[in-house]
C-alpha positions in Angstrom: -46.5 -8.7 -15.2 -47.5 -11.8 -17.1 -44.6 -14.2 -17.8 -44.6 -15.0 -21.5 -42.6 -17.4 -23.7 -41.9 -16.4 -27.3 -42.1 -19.1 -30.1 -41.6 -19.0 -33.8 -44.5 -19.3 -36.3 -43.0 -20.6 -39.5 -46.1 -19.9 -41.7 -45.8 -16.2 -41.2 -42.2 -15.7 -40.2 -43.3 -14.2 -36.9 -43.3 -14.7 -33.2 -46.2 -15.7 -31.0 -46.3 -15.6 -27.2 -47.5 -18.2 -24.7 -48.5 -17.0 -21.3 -48.0 -18.9 -18.0 -51.6 -20.0 -18.3 -50.9 -21.6 -21.7 -52.8 -19.1 -23.8 -51.3 -18.0 -27.1 -51.2 -14.4 -28.1 -50.1 -12.5 -31.3 -48.3 -9.2 -31.2 -48.6 -6.5 -33.9 -46.0 -3.7 -33.9 -45.7 -0.6 -36.1 -43.2 2.2 -35.9 -43.3 5.9 -36.8 -39.7 6.8 -37.2 -38.7 10.5 -37.3 -35.5 11.3 -39.1 -33.9 14.7 -39.1 -33.3 15.7 -42.7 -29.7 16.4 -43.6 -29.7 19.8 -45.2 -28.0 23.2 -44.8 -31.2 25.1 -43.7 -34.5 24.4 -42.0 -37.5 23.1 -44.0 -39.5 26.4 -44.1 -37.1 29.1 -43.1 -33.6 30.3 -43.9 -32.2 29.5 -40.5 -29.2 27.1 -40.5 -29.5 23.5 -39.2 -26.7 23.7 -36.6 -28.6 22.9 -33.5 -25.7 21.1 -31.7 -22.9 23.6 -31.7 -24.7 27.0 -31.4 -26.0 28.4 -28.1 -29.7 28.1 -27.3 -31.9 30.3 -29.5 -29.0 31.3 -31.8 -30.3 29.2 -34.7 -33.7 30.8 -35.2 -35.6 32.6 -37.9 -38.8 34.7 -37.4 -40.7 32.0 -39.2 -39.6 29.4 -36.6 -41.1 31.3 -33.7 -44.3 32.3 -35.6 -43.8 36.1 -35.8 -46.9 37.7 -37.3 -46.8 38.2 -41.0 -43.9 35.6 -41.6 -44.6 33.2 -44.4 -42.9 29.7 -44.8 -40.8 29.0 -47.8 -40.3 25.3 -48.7 -36.7 24.2 -48.9 -36.3 22.2 -52.2 -33.3 20.3 -50.8 -35.5 18.8 -48.0 -38.0 17.5 -50.6 -35.1 16.0 -52.6 -33.8 14.2 -49.5 -37.3 12.9 -48.8 -37.6 11.6 -52.3 -34.1 9.9 -52.1 -35.1 8.2 -48.8 -38.4 7.1 -50.2 -36.9 5.6 -53.3 -34.4 3.7 -51.1 -37.4 2.3 -49.2 -38.8 1.1 -52.5 -41.7 3.6 -52.2 -43.7 5.5 -54.9 -43.2 9.2 -55.2 -46.5 11.0 -55.6 -46.9 13.4 -58.5 -48.0 16.1 -56.1 -48.1 16.5 -52.3 -49.8 18.9 -49.9 -48.7 20.4 -46.6 -51.3 20.5 -43.8 -51.5 22.2 -40.5 -51.7 19.8 -37.5 -53.1 21.8 -34.6 -52.0 21.2 -31.0 -50.8 23.5 -28.2 -47.5 23.1 -26.5 -45.1 25.8 -25.2 -42.3 24.8 -27.7 -44.8 25.0 -30.6 -45.4 28.8 -30.8 -47.6 28.8 -33.9 -50.1 26.4 -32.2 -49.8 24.0 -35.2 -47.2 21.9 -36.9 -46.7 21.9 -40.7 -47.0 18.3 -41.7 -48.6 16.1 -44.4 -51.7 14.1 -43.7 -53.8 13.4 -46.8 -51.2 13.7 -49.6 -47.7 12.6 -48.4 -44.5 12.8 -50.5 -44.1 9.0 -50.6 -46.6 6.1 -50.4 -45.9 2.4 -50.1 -42.5 0.7 -50.0 -41.0 -2.2 -48.2 -37.7 -3.4 -46.6 -36.4 -6.8 -45.8 -34.9 -7.5 -42.4 -32.9 -10.6 -41.4 -33.3 -12.1 -37.9 -30.4 -14.1 -36.7 -30.9 -17.5 -35.1 -31.9 -17.3 -31.4 -33.0 -19.6 -28.6 -36.6 -19.4 -29.7 -36.3 -19.1 -33.5 -34.2 -20.1 -36.5 -32.6 -17.5 -38.8 -35.3 -16.0 -41.0 -36.0 -13.1 -43.4 -39.1 -10.9 -43.1 -40.6 -8.2 -45.3 -41.8 -5.1 -43.5 -44.2 -3.0 -45.5 -43.9 0.8 -45.4 -47.2 2.8 -45.3 -45.8 6.2 -46.1 -43.1 8.8 -45.8 -44.0 12.4 -45.2 -42.2 15.6 -44.4 -42.9 17.9 -41.4 -41.2 20.4 -39.2 -39.8 19.7 -35.7 -40.8 21.6 -32.6 -38.6 23.4 -30.1 -37.1 21.9 -27.0 -38.4 22.5 -23.5 -35.7 22.6 -20.8 -36.7 22.0 -17.2 -34.2 23.1 -14.4 -34.0 22.1 -10.8 -36.0 25.2 -9.6 -39.2 24.0 -11.3 -38.8 26.5 -14.1 -39.0 25.7 -17.8 -37.1 27.4 -20.6 -37.5 26.9 -24.3 -34.7 26.5 -26.9 -36.1 27.2 -30.4 -32.9 26.1 -32.3 -34.6 22.8 -33.3 -37.9 24.5 -34.2 -38.5 24.2 -37.9 -35.8 21.6 -38.6 -37.0 19.3 -41.4 -38.1 15.8 -40.5 -38.9 12.7 -42.5 -41.5 10.4 -40.8 -41.3 6.8 -42.0 -44.5 5.0 -41.0 -44.6 1.2 -41.2 -47.5 -1.2 -41.2 -48.0 -3.4 -38.1 -45.8 -6.2 -39.6 -43.4 -6.6 -36.7 -44.1 -9.2 -34.1 -41.4 -8.9 -31.4 -39.2 -6.4 -29.7 -36.2 -8.0 -31.4 -37.8 -7.5 -34.9 -38.5 -3.9 -34.0 -34.9 -3.3 -32.9 -33.5 -4.8 -36.2 -36.0 -2.8 -38.2 -35.0 0.5 -36.6 -31.3 -0.4 -37.1 -32.1 -1.2 -40.8 -33.8 2.2 -41.4 -31.0 4.0 -39.7 -28.4 2.4 -42.0 -30.5 3.3 -45.1 -30.7 6.9 -44.0 -26.9 7.0 -43.4 -26.1 5.2 -46.7 -28.3 7.6 -48.7 -26.9 10.6 -46.8 -30.4 11.8 -46.1 -30.0 11.9 -42.3 -27.2 11.3 -39.8 -29.8 9.6 -37.7 -27.8 10.0 -34.5 -30.2 9.0 -31.7 -28.0 10.6 -29.0 -28.4 13.9 -30.7 -32.1 13.5 -31.2 -31.8 13.1 -35.0 -33.7 9.9 -34.9 -36.7 9.3 -32.7 -39.6 6.9 -32.9 -43.2 6.3 -31.7 -44.2 2.7 -31.3 -47.7 1.3 -31.9 -48.3 -2.1 -30.3 -51.4 -4.3 -30.0 -51.9 -7.8 -28.6 -54.6 -10.2 -29.7 -55.6 -13.8 -29.0 -56.4 -14.2 -32.7 -53.9 -14.4 -35.5 -54.4 -11.6 -38.1 -56.8 -9.6 -35.8 -55.5 -6.4 -34.3 -56.2 -5.8 -30.6 -56.5 -2.4 -28.8 -53.7 -0.2 -30.1 -51.4 1.6 -27.6 -48.8 4.1 -28.7 -45.5 4.6 -26.8 -44.1 8.1 -27.6 -40.7 9.6 -28.0 -38.3 6.7 -27.9 -34.7 7.4 -28.9 -32.8 4.2 -27.9 -33.0 0.7 -29.3 -32.3 -0.7 -25.8 -35.2 1.2 -24.3 -37.4 0.3 -27.3 -37.0 -3.4 -26.6 -37.5 -2.9 -22.8 -40.7 -0.8 -23.4 -42.1 -3.4 -25.8 -41.3 -6.3 -23.5 -43.1 -4.6 -20.6 -46.1 -3.5 -22.7 -46.6 -6.9 -24.3 -46.7 -8.5 -20.9 -49.0 -5.8 -19.5 -51.5 -6.2 -22.4 -51.5 -10.0 -22.1 -52.1 -9.8 -18.4 -55.0 -7.4 -19.0 -56.5 -9.7 -21.6 -56.2 -12.8 -19.3 -57.7 -11.0 -16.3 -60.4 -9.5 -18.6 -59.4 -6.0 -17.6 -60.4 -3.3 -20.0 -57.7 -1.0 -21.4 -58.3 1.8 -23.8 -56.5 3.1 -26.9 -54.0 5.5 -25.4 -50.6 7.2 -25.6 -48.1 6.0 -23.0 -44.6 7.0 -22.1 -41.7 4.9 -20.9 -40.0 5.3 -17.6 -36.4 4.3 -18.3 -35.4 4.0 -14.6 -38.4 1.8 -13.6 -38.6 0.0 -16.9 -42.3 0.4 -17.2 -44.7 2.3 -19.5 -47.2 4.8 -18.0 -50.4 6.5 -19.3 -50.0 10.0 -20.7 -53.4 10.6 -22.4 -56.1 8.9 -24.4 -55.0 8.5 -28.0 -56.0 11.3 -30.3 -57.5 10.6 -33.7 -56.8 12.7 -36.9 -59.9 14.8 -36.3 -58.6 15.9 -32.9 -55.7 17.7 -34.7 -58.1 19.6 -37.0 -56.0 19.0 -40.1 -56.5 21.4 -43.0 -54.2 22.4 -46.0 -51.7 25.1 -45.1 -52.9 28.2 -47.0 -49.4 29.7 -47.1 -47.8 26.7 -48.9 -48.9 25.8 -52.5 -49.2 22.2 -53.7 -45.8 20.7 -54.5 -45.6 19.2 -58.0 -43.0 16.5 -58.3 -41.6 16.2 -61.9 -40.9 12.7 -63.2 -37.5 13.8 -64.6 -36.5 15.1 -61.2 -37.3 11.7 -59.6 -35.4 9.8 -62.2 -32.4 12.0 -61.7 -32.4 11.4 -58.0 -32.9 7.7 -58.5 -29.7 7.6 -60.6 -27.7 9.1 -57.7 -28.8 6.4 -55.2 -25.9 4.4 -53.8 -25.7 0.6 -53.6 -27.4 -0.2 -50.3 -25.8 -2.3 -47.7 -27.9 -5.4 -48.1 -27.1 -5.6 -51.8 -23.4 -4.7 -51.2 -23.1 -7.4 -48.5 -24.2 -10.1 -50.9 -21.8 -8.8 -53.6 -18.9 -8.8 -51.1 -19.6 -12.4 -50.3 -19.7 -13.4 -54.0 -17.0 -11.1 -55.4 -14.4 -11.1 -52.6 -15.2 -14.6 -51.2 -15.7 -13.1 -47.7 -17.8 -14.8 -44.9 -21.3 -13.5 -44.2 -20.0 -12.1 -40.8 -17.0 -10.2 -42.4 -19.2 -8.7 -45.2 -21.8 -7.6 -42.6 -19.1 -5.8 -40.5 -17.6 -4.1 -43.6 -20.9 -2.9 -45.1 -22.5 -1.7 -41.9 -21.0 1.8 -42.5 -20.7 3.0 -46.1 -17.4 4.8 -45.5 -15.8 1.5 -44.2 -17.1 -0.4 -47.2 -15.8 2.3 -49.6 -12.3 2.2 -48.0 -12.2 -1.6 -48.3 -13.1 -1.5 -52.0 -10.7 1.4 -52.7 -7.8 -0.6 -51.1 -8.4 -3.6 -53.2 -8.7 -1.5 -56.3 -5.0 -0.4 -55.8 -3.7 -4.0 -55.6 -2.2 -5.1 -58.9 -4.8 -7.0 -60.9 -2.5 -9.9 -61.7 -1.9 -10.4 -58.0 -5.6 -10.0 -57.1 -6.6 -12.6 -59.6 -4.4 -15.3 -58.1 -4.9 -14.4 -54.4 -8.2 -12.7 -54.2 -9.5 -14.6 -51.2 -6.3 -14.2 -49.3 -5.9 -10.5 -50.0 -9.6 -9.7 -49.4 -9.5 -11.5 -46.0 -6.2 -9.7 -45.1 -7.6 -6.3 -45.9 -10.8 -7.1 -44.0 -8.9 -8.4 -40.9 -6.6 -5.3 -40.8 -9.6 -2.9 -41.1 -11.9 -4.6 -38.6 -9.1 -5.5 -36.2 -6.1 -3.1 -35.7 -7.7 -0.1 -37.6 -11.0 -0.2 -35.8 -9.2 -0.3 -32.5 -7.4 2.9 -33.3 -10.2 5.1 -34.5 -13.1 6.7 -32.6 -15.7 7.2 -35.4 -15.9 4.6 -38.1 -18.0 6.9 -40.3 -15.1 9.3 -40.3 -12.5 6.6 -41.0 -10.6 8.5 -43.7 -10.5 11.7 -41.6 -9.0 9.9 -38.6 -6.2 8.0 -40.4 -3.1 9.6 -41.9 -2.5 7.1 -44.7 -4.4 6.6 -48.0 -6.1 3.5 -49.3 -3.3 3.3 -51.9 -0.7 3.2 -49.1 -2.8 0.7 -47.2 -2.9 -1.5 -50.3 0.9 -1.4 -50.6 1.1 -2.4 -47.0 -1.2 -5.4 -47.5 0.8 -6.6 -50.6 4.1 -6.2 -48.7 2.8 -8.2 -45.7 1.4 -11.0 -47.9 4.1 -11.2 -50.6 7.1 -10.9 -48.3 5.5 -13.0 -45.6 6.2 -10.4 -42.9 5.7 -11.8 -39.4 2.7 -10.4 -37.4 4.9 -8.5 -34.8 6.8 -6.6 -37.6 3.6 -6.0 -39.6 1.9 -4.4 -36.5 5.0 -2.2 -36.0 4.8 -1.0 -39.6 1.1 -0.4 -39.3 1.5 1.7 -36.2 4.1 3.8 -38.0 1.7 4.4 -40.9 -1.0 5.4 -38.4 1.3 7.8 -36.6 3.1 9.4 -39.5 1.2 8.4 -42.7 4.4 7.1 -44.4 4.7 4.5 -47.1 5.6 1.0 -45.9 8.7 0.9 -48.1 10.0 4.1 -46.5 9.4 2.7 -43.0 11.3 -0.5 -43.8 14.2 1.5 -45.1 14.3 4.1 -42.3 14.2 1.5 -39.6 16.5 -0.9 -41.5 14.0 -3.8 -41.0 14.9 -7.0 -42.7 11.7 -8.6 -43.9 13.4 -11.5 -45.8 13.1 -13.6 -42.7 15.3 -16.4 -41.4 16.1 -19.6 -43.2 14.9 -22.9 -41.6 18.5 -23.8 -40.8 19.0 -20.5 -39.0 15.8 -21.0 -37.0 16.7 -24.6 -36.1 20.1 -23.4 -34.9 18.3 -21.0 -32.5 15.9 -23.7 -31.4 18.8 -25.9 -30.4 20.3 -23.0 -28.5 17.1 -22.6 -26.5 17.2 -26.3 -25.9 20.7 -26.3 -24.5 19.9 -23.2 -22.3 16.8 -24.8 -20.9 17.6 -28.5 -20.4 15.4 -28.9 -17.3 12.4 -27.3 -18.9 12.8 -29.6 -22.0 12.9 -32.6 -19.6 9.8 -31.4 -17.8 8.0 -31.0 -21.1 8.8 -34.5 -22.2 7.5 -35.7 -18.9 4.1 -34.2 -19.6 4.2 -30.5 -18.8 3.0 -29.4 -22.3 2.3 -25.8 -21.1 6.0 -25.2 -21.4 5.6 -25.1 -25.2 4.7 -21.4 -25.1 7.8 -20.8 -22.9 10.1 -22.3 -25.6 8.3 -20.2 -28.3 8.8 -17.0 -26.2 12.5 -17.7 -25.6 12.9 -18.2 -29.4 11.1 -15.0 -30.2 13.3 -13.2 -27.6 16.4 -14.3 -29.4 14.9 -13.2 -32.7 14.0 -9.8 -31.1 10.3 -10.3 -31.8 10.9 -10.6 -35.6 10.1 -14.2 -36.1 7.1 -15.7 -37.7 5.0 -17.3 -34.8 3.2 -19.7 -37.1 6.5 -21.0 -38.6 8.2 -21.3 -35.2 5.3 -23.2 -33.8 5.5 -25.8 -36.6 9.3 -26.1 -36.1 9.0 -26.5 -32.4 6.3 -29.1 -32.6 8.3 -31.2 -35.0 11.5 -30.7 -32.9 9.8 -31.7 -29.6 8.0 -34.6 -31.3 11.4 -35.9 -32.5 12.8 -35.6 -29.0 9.8 -37.5 -27.6 10.3 -40.4 -30.1 14.0 -40.6 -29.2 13.1 -40.7 -25.5 10.6 -43.5 -26.1 13.1 -45.4 -28.2 15.9 -45.2 -25.6 13.5 -46.3 -22.9 
């Protein structure tokens, strides 16, 4: 494959590629992202959408397997979810939309067609802004990605191939509602495509329109990529089908970009086609020549009437939209004086951001006004540090912990106001995780004194450590500065781990500096 070097193009906030021969190429990438709609039942039947826990073919309606005489009935909740997602993408809701039949034969598609939307989709237009972090070949930049459309369709079944060269079909997934988000070819690198997919996934999860779990097949994408030696001119378009991993998406695009550049430089002809990606070999391979719309023989589904979307309904849905993560992130920076990194980690999952804000809401307003930055940072650190290390699923944070945001707020106030040393704070936090108790009750039950030691008491203990370790003190003053942590450890041992490490470090530094000055004076 051709070796290419990416470089940033400031005028267009995009990436160009320079081959080993010095030729410059431009890459145009568009994605068709399929998101499983979060709803109780399938889009055209009354079968439940519980394809993960039920046995194969136990989640099927007669409509899903195309029994003669069965008529589809549109699920209103699926349309509502599509509208909500489309509004979050800044798209326009059409006053009416039509469902079409897309004809193709495949064993897991028993009707011989898929109900989709071709001419009159639910949503048209839209845009999202992605942020690319600084890298070796580009500065940090923001880029607007245009959305072409969002339409609804039904999923197909799932073919299962066993070791004996036999194939079985599970129709549990057949008829499950999908939203397909189609972008324009505004992406110019595998890294941009990865960030865009991640961005769409977070929007789906924030709006609760899809769980968008790639491992469960709830989010899949087809990638269209073309390479051209001319800026603004699309080359031959190649589609890579059925991707469900961001890592494999980047690998497939890197390979395909190099392959197309090599073909162009060697003047090899390559056709518009559909390709797959071999995950083991890391290469794309030809599947079939690319079909056009006419190949699917689209026509309006005669069993489904035109769907009229009332303006009042759209406005009602719009009012229920949550504050999305990019807006929330900026607000966290301004309101809570958090760093950009901290705000990004907190807002990545809506449940985490909710817990953060709920915790701060329970802190007394008078205290929050005076110490907003300190308290906000403390809540952030305890959530993204100790709490994240103890839970398995961040999106189920409240379900996995035993204490409430109110109890957590009391814990933060206690740690900050009473200046509780980190070892004791971690002990208290673990008790809250294990038993869900209030911090005050834990302090009382365990008879923990959080008032701390006076400076005189601490200096007395430091002197004791000195007298018990005269040789080590002498070695330290001779230049073995690594012994400093030894002295700190011995002091913490005498305090039974309940000392404040920061305070002790300062006291030991001053104490040892004084000893060093006395030694120099005597010499």
